[in-house]
N, C-alpha and C positions, 0 to 999 in steps of 0.2 A: 163646658168642661169645668170641673171642680166646683160645681154648685148644682143643687137640686131645687133651689129657691129662686123664683122669678125675680124677686126684688134685688137679688145680688147681680143680676145681669145688667143693671143700669140702663142706659139708653137702648141697648140691644133687645130689651124685653119686648119692645113694640114689634119686632120681627117675628115673634113666635106665632101669632095667628096666621101669618102669611107663609110659613114654612111648609114645604111638602113632606119633610121628614125631620123629626126632632130626636136627637140622640143626646143622652146625658151620660157623661163619663165622670165618675167621682170616686173618691177614696174615703169619704166621710160616711160611715155606715149608720150613724145615729141621726142624720138629717131627715126631715120629712120632705117629700117631694111634692111641690105644688105646680110643676111644669106640665105634667101629663105627656111624657115623651113616648115616641113610638118605640124607642130602644133605650133601656135603662141598664147601664153597666156600673155596678158598684163593687169595688174590690178594696179591702182594707190594706192598702199599701202605703208607703211613705209619701207618695205623690200621685196626683191624677195623671201627670205626664207618663208615669210608669205604666198605667193602664193603657194609654194610647200606644206607647212603644210596644207593649206586648201584643196588641191587636195588629200593629204594623208588622211585627215579626212573624205573625201567623200567615201573612200574605206576602212575605218578603221575596218569594220566588217570582212574583209578578214584576215585570220591569217598571210599571207605573208606581210601585210601592217603594222603589229605591229612593233613599234620602240623599239630598245634596249635603255637602259639608255645612252650608249655612243652615239648612233645616235641622241637621243633627245638633248643631251648636245651639239653636233656639230651643230644642227639646231638652238639652242638658241644662240650659238656663232655667227652663220651666221646673225641672227637678230641684235645682238649687233654690229657686224662689219659694217653692212649696215646702222645702224641708229645712231651709235656713242653713 
């Protein structure tokens, strides 16, 4: 989330070769992607968290897609951290 560049993943970059499915969600349209994801979602919004929330909203009628209060708070904090 929020990067298309493997070097920005830090220690988590070593997980990429072992992943069954790699999805990149980002809001930076000008970055070049060097991760080779199975799914690439780039939307020019204020926050990458917004992209995730929109995807969750699309499946919100599914019970497993319901957010707890803590999860909603963490997503709000993600928007705050990304937009200042």
